[in-house]
C-alpha positions in Angstrom: 169.8 93.6 95.3 171.4 93.7 91.9 173.4 90.6 91.1 176.5 91.7 88.6 179.4 89.4 87.3 182.5 90.5 85.8 185.0 87.8 84.4 188.8 88.3 84.8 191.8 86.8 82.8 194.8 89.3 83.8 198.2 88.1 82.5 199.8 91.3 82.2 198.1 92.8 85.8 196.3 95.8 83.9 193.1 94.2 82.9 191.6 94.3 86.5 192.3 98.0 86.4 189.9 98.3 83.8 187.4 96.3 85.7 187.7 98.5 88.7 186.7 101.4 86.4 183.8 99.6 85.1 182.6 99.2 88.6 183.2 102.9 89.5 181.1 104.1 86.7 178.3 101.8 87.9 178.7 102.6 91.7 178.7 106.4 90.6 175.3 106.2 88.9 173.4 103.6 90.6 172.1 103.8 94.3 170.8 100.2 95.0 172.8 97.7 96.5 174.8 95.6 94.3 176.4 92.1 94.8 179.6 92.0 92.7 180.6 88.5 91.6 184.3 88.4 90.1 185.0 84.9 88.4 188.5 84.6 87.7 191.5 82.2 87.2 194.9 82.0 88.7 196.0 85.3 86.8 194.4 87.6 89.3 196.7 88.6 91.8 196.3 89.0 95.3 197.1 92.7 95.1 194.3 93.3 92.7 191.9 91.2 94.4 192.6 93.3 97.5 192.1 96.6 95.4 189.0 95.2 94.1 187.7 94.5 97.6 188.7 98.1 98.9 186.8 99.8 95.8 183.6 97.7 96.7 183.9 98.5 100.6 184.0 102.5 100.0 180.7 102.1 97.9 179.2 100.0 100.7 178.3 97.0 98.2 179.1 93.2 98.6 181.8 91.3 96.7 182.5 87.4 95.9 185.4 86.0 94.2 185.0 82.3 92.1 188.2 80.7 91.2 186.9 78.4 88.2 188.6 75.6 86.2 186.9 75.0 83.1 185.8 71.1 82.7 187.7 68.8 80.8 185.1 68.1 78.2 184.4 71.8 77.6 188.3 72.7 77.5 188.9 69.8 75.2 186.1 71.1 72.5 186.9 74.5 73.2 190.8 74.1 72.5 190.0 73.0 68.9 188.4 76.3 68.0 190.7 78.3 66.0 190.4 81.7 67.6 190.4 80.5 71.2 194.2 81.6 72.1 193.0 85.2 71.0 190.0 85.3 73.0 191.5 82.9 75.9 189.9 80.0 77.6 188.3 82.6 80.5 185.7 83.5 77.7 184.0 80.3 78.4 183.3 81.3 81.9 180.1 83.3 81.1 178.9 80.0 79.4 179.0 78.4 82.6 177.3 80.9 84.9 174.3 78.8 85.6 176.3 76.1 87.2 177.8 78.1 90.1 176.0 81.3 90.8 173.3 80.9 92.9 171.0 83.9 92.0 168.0 83.8 90.2 169.4 86.0 87.6 172.3 88.2 86.9 174.0 91.0 84.7 177.0 90.1 83.0 179.3 93.0 81.7 182.7 92.9 79.6 185.5 95.0 81.3 185.5 97.4 78.3 182.1 98.9 79.1 181.2 102.3 80.4 177.8 102.3 82.5 176.8 105.9 82.2 173.3 105.3 83.7 171.3 103.7 86.6 172.2 100.3 85.8 168.9 99.4 87.9 166.9 100.2 84.8 168.5 97.1 83.1 168.3 95.1 86.3 164.3 95.9 86.3 163.5 94.6 82.8 161.0 91.6 82.9 162.4 88.6 80.8 159.4 86.4 81.5 160.2 82.9 80.5 163.2 83.8 78.1 166.8 82.6 78.6 168.3 86.2 78.4 168.1 89.6 77.3 170.6 91.2 75.0 171.1 93.9 72.3 171.6 92.9 68.7 174.9 93.3 67.6 176.1 96.3 65.7 178.9 94.9 63.5 178.7 95.1 59.7 179.2 92.6 56.7 178.9 89.4 58.6 176.0 88.0 56.6 178.2 85.2 55.0 179.7 84.6 58.5 176.4 83.9 60.1 175.3 81.9 57.3 178.4 79.7 57.6 177.5 78.9 61.3 173.8 78.6 60.6 172.9 81.3 63.0 170.3 84.3 61.9 171.5 87.7 60.9 168.3 89.4 62.5 168.4 87.7 66.1 172.3 87.5 66.3 173.0 89.5 69.7 176.2 90.9 71.3 177.4 89.2 74.4 179.3 92.2 76.1 176.2 93.2 78.0 173.8 90.3 78.9 170.8 90.1 81.5 170.8 86.4 82.3 167.7 84.6 83.5 169.4 81.9 85.0 166.6 79.6 86.4 165.0 79.6 83.0 168.5 78.3 81.6 168.9 75.5 84.1 165.3 74.3 83.2 166.6 74.0 79.6 167.1 70.6 78.9 170.9 69.5 77.5 171.8 73.3 77.3 175.2 72.3 78.2 175.6 69.5 75.7 174.2 71.7 73.1 177.2 74.2 73.6 179.6 71.4 73.5 178.2 70.2 70.1 178.2 73.6 68.3 182.0 74.4 69.6 182.5 70.7 68.2 181.0 71.2 64.9 182.1 74.9 63.9 185.6 75.1 64.9 186.1 78.1 62.2 183.9 80.5 64.6 185.9 83.7 65.5 183.8 84.7 68.3 183.5 81.5 70.5 181.3 82.4 73.5 179.3 84.7 71.7 178.5 82.5 68.7 177.8 79.7 71.2 175.1 82.0 73.4 173.5 83.0 70.0 173.5 79.2 68.8 171.8 78.0 72.2 169.7 80.8 73.3 168.7 83.3 70.4 165.7 81.3 69.9 164.0 82.6 73.0 165.6 86.0 74.0 164.5 89.5 74.9 166.0 92.1 72.2 166.6 95.3 74.6 166.9 98.7 73.5 170.3 99.7 71.9 171.0 102.0 74.6 171.7 99.2 76.9 174.7 98.2 74.8 175.8 100.9 72.1 179.0 100.5 70.4 181.3 103.5 70.8 182.5 106.0 68.1 183.9 109.4 68.4 181.0 111.7 68.0 178.6 109.3 70.2 176.4 111.1 73.1 177.3 109.3 76.2 174.6 110.3 78.4 172.3 107.6 79.8 173.9 104.7 78.0 175.8 101.6 78.5 178.9 102.3 76.1 180.8 99.3 74.6 184.2 99.8 73.3 184.1 97.0 71.2 187.1 96.1 68.8 190.8 97.4 69.0 190.0 101.1 69.8 189.4 101.2 73.7 188.5 104.3 75.8 191.7 103.9 77.9 193.8 104.3 75.0 195.9 107.8 75.0 194.5 109.1 71.7 190.8 108.0 72.5 188.7 111.2 72.8 186.8 109.3 75.7 189.9 108.8 77.9 189.1 112.1 80.2 185.9 110.4 81.2 188.1 107.1 81.6 190.4 109.0 84.0 187.6 110.6 86.1 186.4 107.1 87.2 189.7 105.7 87.4 190.6 108.5 90.1 187.7 106.9 92.3 189.5 103.4 92.6 192.6 102.2 94.3 194.4 102.1 90.8 194.3 106.1 90.8 197.9 107.6 89.6 199.1 110.5 91.7 195.7 110.3 93.9 195.1 108.5 96.9 192.1 106.1 96.7 189.2 107.2 99.2 188.8 105.5 102.3 185.8 104.2 104.0 184.1 106.9 106.2 184.1 105.6 109.8 181.7 107.0 112.3 182.6 105.6 115.8 179.2 106.8 117.5 177.1 104.4 115.4 178.7 101.0 115.6 177.1 97.7 115.1 178.0 94.3 116.2 177.4 92.2 112.9 177.2 88.4 113.2 179.9 86.3 111.1 178.3 86.4 107.6 177.2 83.1 106.4 179.3 81.3 103.8 176.9 81.0 100.1 176.6 77.5 99.2 178.0 76.3 96.1 176.5 73.4 94.4 178.8 70.6 95.2 180.4 68.7 91.8 179.2 65.4 93.0 175.3 66.6 92.9 175.2 68.7 89.8 172.2 67.9 87.7 172.5 65.7 84.5 174.5 67.4 81.6 176.0 69.9 83.8 179.7 70.4 83.8 181.8 69.7 86.8 183.5 72.7 88.0 186.4 73.0 90.4 185.0 75.7 92.6 186.2 76.5 96.1 183.9 78.2 98.6 183.9 82.1 97.5 185.4 84.7 99.7 182.5 86.9 101.0 182.6 90.3 102.1 180.5 90.6 105.1 177.0 92.2 104.2 174.8 94.2 106.7 172.2 92.2 108.3 168.6 93.1 107.1 167.4 93.6 110.8 170.1 96.3 111.4 168.7 100.0 110.9 171.7 101.0 108.8 169.7 103.4 106.5 170.3 106.7 108.0 174.0 105.7 108.5 174.6 104.8 104.8 172.8 108.3 103.8 175.5 110.2 105.9 178.3 107.9 104.2 177.0 108.5 100.9 176.9 112.1 101.2 180.2 112.5 102.5 181.7 110.1 99.9 180.0 112.3 96.9 181.6 115.3 98.6 184.8 113.5 98.6 184.5 112.4 95.0 183.3 116.2 94.0 186.6 117.2 95.7 188.7 114.8 93.6 187.0 116.0 90.4 188.0 119.6 91.5 191.6 118.7 91.9 191.8 117.0 88.6 189.9 120.0 87.0 192.6 122.3 88.4 195.4 120.2 87.4 194.3 120.4 84.1 193.9 124.1 84.1 197.5 124.2 85.3 198.8 122.1 82.9 197.0 123.9 80.0 198.3 127.0 81.4 202.0 125.7 81.6 201.7 124.3 78.1 200.3 128.0 76.6 203.3 129.7 78.1 205.9 127.2 77.0 204.3 127.7 73.4 204.8 131.4 73.8 208.4 131.1 74.7 209.0 128.6 71.9 207.4 130.9 69.4 209.6 133.7 70.7 212.7 131.7 70.4 212.0 130.8 66.6 211.3 134.5 65.9 214.7 135.3 67.3 216.5 132.7 65.7 214.9 133.6 62.2 216.1 137.0 62.9 219.9 136.2 63.7 220.0 133.9 60.6 218.3 136.8 58.1 221.1 139.2 59.7 223.9 137.0 59.1 223.2 136.2 55.5 222.4 139.6 54.5 225.1 141.2 52.4 227.1 144.1 54.1 227.0 147.1 51.8 230.0 149.6 52.0 229.6 153.0 52.6 229.8 155.4 49.6 231.9 158.3 50.2 230.5 161.7 48.9 232.5 164.2 47.2 232.7 167.7 48.4 230.7 170.0 46.2 234.0 172.4 45.2 235.6 168.8 44.0 232.6 168.3 41.7 232.8 171.7 40.3 236.2 171.4 39.5 236.1 167.9 37.8 233.2 169.4 35.6 235.2 172.6 34.6 238.1 170.6 33.4 236.0 168.4 31.3 234.2 171.2 29.9 237.4 173.2 28.9 238.9 170.0 27.4 235.8 169.7 25.2 236.2 173.1 24.1 239.8 172.5 23.1 238.9 169.5 20.8 236.1 171.7 19.0 238.3 174.6 18.3 
């Protein structure tokens, strides 16, 4: 079972859509069952929460929601960081995962990520006694910045894709206190969560292959990679060369524009009476270990997982097969629409060119000077005039 974490701060209501597209890209390339953990604040609406649940149910995975309040001491020191308003306080959530996610390890992803590979490859990486696995940051001209924070440029990793070994972090003494000290001592930092993770864990982490977190650019080959659209240019921008791929995955979600979201396939012949799902235990605030932050976290809302003793594998195969067929039909519809639009645009283009040519001809015709026709003289008139002139000439000479 893969454990996957996404964090959501959605002030304008559009960020959850990007999280849904990330999940669709993962589900389309991964066959193994996934537990999706959504860490959020008050900005996640009930409508978007329902759409996330619907998306995960369609692909037959499990979803958990965690409403998190940042502890007072962390909130106090983070408020002194100059760039915290740009990144929002929700960026601190990934620092707190060991305190409320009960799994041994988790994959954390940003919501500007495209997973174009089987994420099980990332999940199966052995970390041993290391705290996490990450990819070296691909930013440039940051040496002076690293030196100012006392960080190593050769070890500095990007926090957009991280494989956390949570048990090893929990065994590290005073890891939470070290985070607070770094935030308190370096308020000039520009990437608070990423800088803190590097300061506390870069001394003992696994440098993973770059294909697990490749920064996007226009000429990038996206095949078999986890692509990170870091920076201001995102793959959902209208002028992005990767927006067709974004729209392809968007069509698989309840946020699809103009297309109905796929519904779960029901097969009444194979019904199972499932018991009530057990509610995961969240570590109470009163029994948190020393130096561990106190979180105000209610019990997560859990989608019912199938019990292990129920033979549901054949049932799932038929569902997955029908789902793949459904997705293929959606892609065909999209490609047909693109062809129709392209043909319509080409017809409009031809008509526009013809109109311009006709207009040009009219302008040239109106500006052309009208030449009056020259009346021709008859032959006998010309001869008479010539004869008169010749006789007059003879008279003068005589």
